[in-house]
C-alpha positions as CSV (number, residue, x, y, z in Angstrom):
1,M,-2.3,4.4,-8.4
2,I,-2.6,5.3,-12.3
3,A,-0.9,3.0,-15.2
4,S,-1.4,1.8,-18.6
5,G,-1.0,-1.6,-18.2
6,T,1.9,-1.7,-20.7
7,E,4.9,-1.0,-18.3
8,S,7.7,-3.7,-17.9
9,E,7.7,-5.3,-14.3
10,A,11.3,-3.7,-13.3
11,Y,9.6,0.0,-14.6
12,A,6.3,-0.9,-12.5
13,N,8.6,-1.8,-9.3
14,E,10.7,1.3,-9.8
15,P,9.3,3.7,-6.9
16,K,11.0,6.9,-8.4
17,N,8.9,6.0,-11.4
18,Y,5.5,7.0,-9.7
19,A,4.5,10.7,-8.9
20,M,1.9,12.0,-6.5
21,V,-0.2,14.3,-8.6
22,P,-4.0,15.7,-7.8
23,L,-6.8,14.3,-8.9
24,D,-7.8,17.5,-10.1
25,R,-5.5,18.1,-12.1
26,M,-5.1,14.7,-13.6
27,V,-9.3,15.2,-14.3
28,E,-8.3,18.6,-16.7
29,T,-6.6,16.7,-18.5
30,D,-8.5,13.6,-19.4
31,A,-12.2,14.6,-18.2
32,T,-13.1,10.6,-18.0
33,L,-11.3,10.3,-14.6
34,E,-14.0,12.0,-12.7
35,I,-15.5,8.6,-12.0
36,L,-12.3,8.8,-9.8
37,Y,-14.2,11.3,-7.4
38,E,-17.3,8.6,-6.7
39,Q,-14.9,5.5,-6.1
40,P,-14.7,4.8,-2.7
41,V,-10.5,3.8,-1.7
42,G,-9.4,1.0,-3.4
43,T,-11.3,0.8,-6.4
44,E,-10.1,-0.5,-9.1
45,L,-10.9,0.1,-12.4
46,T,-9.6,-0.7,-16.0
47,R,-10.3,-0.4,-20.2
48,K,-8.5,-1.4,-23.1
49,H,-8.7,1.9,-24.9
50,V,-9.8,5.4,-23.9
51,N,-12.7,6.2,-26.3
52,E,-14.2,2.7,-23.8
53,P,-16.1,3.4,-20.9
54,W,-14.5,2.4,-17.8
55,R,-14.6,-1.4,-16.5
56,W,-14.8,-2.4,-12.1
57,I,-11.6,-5.2,-11.1
58,V,-14.1,-6.9,-8.3
59,D,-12.1,-10.3,-7.4
60,D,-9.9,-10.5,-10.2
61,K,-13.0,-10.5,-12.8
62,V,-13.9,-7.1,-14.5
63,V,-17.6,-6.2,-14.2
64,D,-19.7,-3.2,-15.4
65,Q,-21.5,-0.8,-14.1
66,D,-24.6,-3.3,-13.5
67,G,-21.9,-6.0,-12.4
68,K,-22.2,-8.6,-15.2
69,I,-19.0,-10.4,-15.9
70,I,-17.5,-8.9,-18.6
71,A,-14.2,-11.3,-18.4
72,E,-11.9,-12.7,-16.0
73,L,-8.1,-12.0,-15.1
């Protein structure tokens, strides 16, 4: 699932607000999503702004590609 993180809880909890979209189509719109091809199922990624690099969420911590903790959730 891809979300902006600004969705209200009510919106996020409503299944009809989501759609299945092929990853290829999403990558056509946002090439930075190509990183998803390399990630195992269940990977959580985050970023604050479209111009920032993707960070991983591991054990409620945000880490960079080297595993350095950036923030705790």
